[in-house]
C-alpha positions in Angstrom: 13.4 5.6 11.1 10.0 4.5 9.9 9.3 2.6 7.0 9.9 4.8 3.7 7.8 4.2 0.5 8.5 5.3 -3.0 5.9 7.0 -4.5 5.4 7.7 -8.2 3.0 10.6 -8.6 1.2 11.5 -11.7 -0.7 15.2 -11.7 -1.6 17.1 -14.2 -4.4 19.9 -14.9 -6.4 19.4 -17.7 -7.1 22.0 -20.3 -8.9 24.8 -19.9 -7.7 25.5 -16.7 -4.3 24.7 -17.0 -2.0 22.4 -18.9 0.6 22.2 -16.7 1.3 19.4 -14.0 3.9 16.8 -13.9 5.6 13.5 -12.7 7.1 13.2 -9.0 9.0 10.3 -7.6 8.9 10.9 -3.6 10.4 8.8 -0.7 8.1 9.4 1.9 6.5 7.7 4.9 2.9 8.1 4.0 0.4 10.2 1.9 0.6 13.1 4.0 4.4 13.3 3.8 4.5 12.7 0.1 1.9 15.7 0.0 4.1 18.0 2.0 7.3 17.3 0.1 5.6 18.3 -3.2 4.1 21.7 -2.0 7.6 22.2 -0.2 8.7 22.2 -3.8 6.1 24.3 -5.1 7.5 27.8 -4.9 4.5 29.8 -6.9 1.7 28.1 -4.7 0.6 26.6 -8.0 -0.3 23.1 -6.8 -1.8 24.2 -3.5 -4.5 25.5 -5.9 -5.4 21.9 -7.1 -5.1 20.2 -3.4 -8.1 18.0 -3.9 -6.8 16.4 -7.2 -3.2 16.3 -5.9 -4.6 14.6 -2.8 -6.7 11.9 -4.9 -3.1 11.6 -7.3 -1.4 10.6 -4.4 -3.5 8.1 -3.2 -3.6 6.6 -6.8 -0.1 6.6 -7.0 2.1 3.8 -7.6 3.5 3.2 -4.1 6.3 0.7 -3.5 7.7 0.0 -0.1 11.6 0.4 0.2 14.2 -2.4 1.8 16.2 0.3 3.5 16.0 3.1 6.1 16.4 6.3 3.6 15.6 10.1 3.7 12.4 11.5 2.5 12.6 14.0 -0.4 12.3 14.3 -4.1 13.8 11.7 -6.0 13.0 13.4 -9.7 10.7 15.6 -11.1 9.5 16.2 -14.4 7.0 19.7 -14.3 5.8 22.1 -16.9 
């Protein structure tokens, strides 16, 4: 199993475009998998509209290497 990382991603869409967004704690192998996991949770395709901003926020996220091999996925999220 590949090295995994804990991503803490903040993604808020500022007013007037929106006042929505959230905070995700994601375990993923890399930025691309982190993005894919967030989009998979996006049933309304809301975050796909802000593709560039979401990618940038993932790049700027706090990222921590994990000691153990764990499965990828959402650990916790808070979105509005």
